[in-house]
SEMI-666054 format. One line per field, with one value per residue: residue number from 1; residue in one letter; x, y, z of N, C-alpha, C in turn. Coordinates in steps of 0.1 Angstrom, whole numbers, plus 2048, in hexadecimal, padded with zeros to 3 digits. Atoms other than C-alpha are relative to their C-alpha. Layout:
BEGIN
i: [NUM	...]
aa: [A	...]
nx: [X	...]
ny: [Y	...]
nz: [Z	...]
cax: [X	...]
cay: [Y	...]
caz: [Z	...]
cx: [X	...]
cy: [Y	...]
cz: [Z	...]
! end
This chain:
BEGIN
i: [1	2	3	4	5	6	7	8	9	10	11	12	13	14	15	16	17	18	19	20	21	22	23	24	25	26	27	28	29	30	31	32	33	34	35	36	37	38	39	40	41	42	43	44	45	46	47	48	49	50	51	52	53	54	55	56	57	58	59	60	61	62	63	64	65	66	67	68	69	70	71	72	73	74	75	76	77	78	79	80	81	82	83	84	85	86	87	88	89	90	91	92	93	94	95	96	97	98	99	100	101	102	103	104	105	106	107	108	109	110	111	112	113	114	115	116	117	118	119	120	121]
aa: [M	S	I	V	K	K	I	A	L	Y	I	A	R	K	D	F	C	R	K	A	I	A	E	H	A	N	L	S	I	F	K	K	K	P	S	F	R	V	I	I	G	L	V	L	L	A	F	S	Y	A	I	G	L	P	V	A	I	V	L	S	I	I	V	A	S	R	G	N	A	L	I	A	A	I	A	A	P	L	L	Y	G	I	S	W	L	I	F	L	V	G	V	Y	L	A	G	P	E	Y	G	R	A	L	S	R	W	A	A	R	V	I	L	E	K	I	L	G	D	E	A	K	T]
nx: [809	7F7	7FF	80E	80A	802	807	80E	80B	7FD	807	810	804	802	813	804	802	809	80B	802	800	80B	80A	7FB	801	7FF	7FF	80D	802	7FA	809	80C	7FF	7FA	808	7FB	7F4	7F5	800	7F3	7F4	7F7	7FD	7F5	7F6	7FC	7FC	7F1	7F4	801	7FB	7F6	7F4	802	7FA	7EE	7FC	801	7F6	7F5	7FF	7FF	7F1	7F7	805	801	7F2	804	800	808	80E	801	7FA	80C	808	7FE	806	80D	80A	7FE	805	811	805	804	80B	80C	7FD	804	80F	808	7FD	808	80E	807	7F8	7FF	806	7FB	7F5	803	803	7F7	7F6	808	800	7F2	7FD	80B	7FE	7F0	7FE	803	7F7	7F4	801	80B	808	7FA	808	80F	7FE]
ny: [7F3	7F3	7F8	7F5	804	803	7F6	800	80C	7FC	7F4	805	804	7F7	801	7F7	806	80B	7FB	7FF	80C	808	7F6	7FD	7F4	7F8	7F2	7F7	7F2	7F6	7FE	7FB	7EF	7FC	7F6	7F5	7FF	804	7F4	7F5	805	800	7F1	7FB	803	7F5	7F5	800	801	7F3	7F6	806	7FD	7EF	7FA	802	7F5	7F3	7FA	802	7F4	7F3	801	7FC	7F5	7FA	802	7FF	80F	802	804	80E	808	7FD	803	80C	80C	800	807	813	805	7FF	80E	80B	801	803	810	80C	7FE	805	80E	803	802	808	80A	80F	80B	802	806	80A	806	800	809	813	805	801	808	80B	802	804	80B	80A	7FF	806	80F	80A	804	7FE	7F4	802	808]
nz: [800	802	7F4	803	7FC	7F0	7FC	804	7F7	7F3	801	801	7F2	7F8	803	809	80D	7FE	802	80E	80B	7FC	805	811	800	817	7FE	806	7FB	807	808	7F6	800	7F6	7F5	800	7FB	807	80A	7FE	7FE	80F	801	7FA	806	80E	7F9	7FC	80D	807	7F9	7FC	808	805	7F6	800	807	7FE	7F3	807	806	7F6	800	806	800	7F5	7FD	7F4	7FE	7F4	7FF	802	7F6	7F8	80C	802	7FC	7F7	80C	802	7F4	802	80A	7F9	7F4	808	808	7F5	7FD	80A	7FE	7F3	802	808	7FF	7FA	804	80B	802	7FA	80B	80B	7F3	7FE	80C	803	7F6	804	80F	7FF	7F6	80B	80F	7FE	7FB	805	7FA	7F0	7F6	7FB	7F5]
cax: [7FF	80F	815	7FA	7E1	7E9	7E6	7C5	7B8	7C5	7B2	792	791	78C	764	764	76E	75B	73C	742	748	72B	713	721	728	722	720	6F9	6FB	70C	6EC	6D4	6D0	6E9	6DB	6E0	6FD	711	708	71B	736	740	73A	752	769	769	76C	78C	79E	790	79F	7BE	7D3	7C3	7CD	7F1	7F4	7E4	7F9	817	80F	80D	82D	841	830	833	855	845	84E	83D	81B	826	836	813	7F9	802	800	7E2	7CE	7DB	7CF	7AC	7AA	7B1	79A	780	78B	786	765	759	767	757	736	735	74E	742	723	733	755	74A	738	754	76F	755	753	777	77F	766	771	798	794	77E	797	7B5	7A4	788	771	783	775	753	75F]
cay: [800	821	83D	855	839	833	859	859	83A	84F	870	85B	850	871	87C	898	884	866	87C	889	868	858	877	879	89E	8B3	8D6	8DC	8F9	90B	907	91A	941	950	961	983	981	96F	989	9A1	98D	987	9AD	9B6	99C	9AD	9CE	9C3	9B9	9D8	9F0	9DA	9E1	A04	A12	A05	A17	A35	A39	A2F	A4D	A67	A59	A5E	A80	A90	A7C	A79	A52	A57	A55	A34	A27	A31	A2D	A10	9F6	A05	A02	9DE	9D9	9E5	9D0	9B3	9B9	9BE	99C	98A	99A	990	96B	96B	974	961	943	92A	917	919	911	8F4	8E6	8EA	8D6	8BA	8B4	8BA	8A2	887	889	888	86C	856	85C	84F	831	827	811	811	835	828	80F]
caz: [800	7F7	810	7FE	803	827	82B	81B	831	851	846	83A	85F	86C	873	85B	83D	84C	84A	828	817	82D	81F	7FC	802	7DE	7D8	7D5	7ED	7D1	7BC	7D8	7D5	7EC	80D	811	829	810	7F4	80B	814	7EF	7EB	805	7F7	7D5	7E6	7F9	7D6	7C5	7DF	7E4	7C4	7B9	7DB	7D8	7B7	7C0	7DF	7C9	7B3	7D0	7DD	7C3	7BA	7DA	7E4	804	811	835	826	816	834	848	82C	81E	836	849	825	822	842	83E	81D	831	84D	830	81D	83E	847	824	82C	84D	83C	81E	825	841	830	80D	817	82F	80E	7F8	813	818	7F4	7EC	80B	7FC	7D8	7E1	7FB	7DD	7C1	7D7	7EC	7D3	7E0	804	809	810	82A]
cx: [80C	7FC	7F3	7F3	7FB	7FC	7F2	7F9	801	7F5	7F1	7FA	7FA	7F0	800	7FF	7F8	7F4	7FD	800	7F1	7F3	7FF	7FD	7FE	7FF	7F1	7FC	804	7F2	7F5	804	806	7F9	808	812	80D	802	80A	80B	807	802	80A	80E	808	802	80F	80A	7FF	807	80F	80E	7FF	805	80E	804	7FE	80B	80E	801	801	80D	80A	7FF	804	812	801	801	7FB	7F3	800	801	7F1	7F0	7FF	7FC	7F4	7F4	801	7FA	7F2	7FC	800	7F7	7F2	7FB	7F7	7F5	7F9	801	7F8	7F0	7FC	808	7FA	7F7	809	810	803	7FC	80C	80D	7FD	800	80A	809	7FD	806	80F	800	7FB	809	80E	7FC	7F6	7F7	800	7FB	7F2	801	803]
cy: [80B	80A	80A	7F7	7FD	80B	801	7F9	809	80D	7FE	7FF	80D	803	807	7F9	7F4	804	802	7F8	7FB	808	804	80D	806	80C	804	80C	80D	806	80A	80E	803	80A	80F	803	7FC	808	80C	7FE	7FF	80D	805	7F6	805	80C	800	7FF	80E	80E	7FB	806	810	809	802	80A	80F	809	801	80C	80C	7FF	807	80E	80A	7FE	7FE	7ED	7FD	7FD	7F3	7F8	801	7F9	7F4	7F3	803	7FE	7F1	7FC	803	7F8	7F5	7FD	801	7F2	7FA	802	7F9	7F0	7FA	7FC	7F6	7F0	7F3	7F5	7FE	7F6	7ED	7F5	7FA	7F7	7F5	7FB	800	7F1	7EF	7F9	7F9	7F5	7F2	800	7F6	7EF	7FB	7FB	800	808	7FB	7F4	807]
cz: [7FD	80A	7FD	806	80F	807	802	808	80D	7FD	7FF	80C	807	7FF	7F5	7F1	7FE	7FA	7F2	7FA	805	7F9	7F4	803	7F1	804	7FD	808	7F7	7F6	805	7FE	80F	809	7FE	809	7F6	7F5	809	805	7F4	7FC	806	7F9	7F3	805	803	7F3	7FC	809	805	7F5	7FC	80B	800	7F4	801	809	7F9	7F8	807	806	7F8	7F9	807	808	811	806	80E	7FB	7F9	809	808	7F7	7FC	806	807	7F5	7FD	808	7FE	7F6	807	806	7F5	7F9	80C	806	7F7	801	80A	7F9	7F3	7FF	809	7F9	7F2	800	806	7F4	7F9	806	802	7F3	7FD	807	7F8	7F5	7FD	804	7F5	7F7	806	807	7F4	808	811	805	80A	80D	80C]
! end
C-alpha cells in the first residue's frame, strides 16, 4: 500500500471526512439563491480588491509628485490594513456555509479518487 493511500485512509477515518462520504456531500447549496448576508459579504470582498490596487497606484503617484515618503510610510500600511479588514468581514459574512459545503465536497471527491471503493467502508 502506498504512502498516499495510507494517509488517505487515516484522513478518511476522521469524523469530518466520514460524514462527508456517508452523506455524499455535494455542491447543491450553490444552486440556491444567496441570502442578503452572503450578497453583502461578496460585495465587501469585491470592494476590498477594488480599493487595494487603485489606492496603491494613487498613493504612489502622490508620493512621486510630492516627494514625501512619510505619506507612503503611514498611509500605505494603514490603507492596506483597512482593505484586509474589509476582506475579512466579507469572508465572515459570505463564507461559512459555502466554505463548509465546498470543503466537504472536496474531501469526499479527493478521498473517493484515492481510495476508490474503500472510501465507503
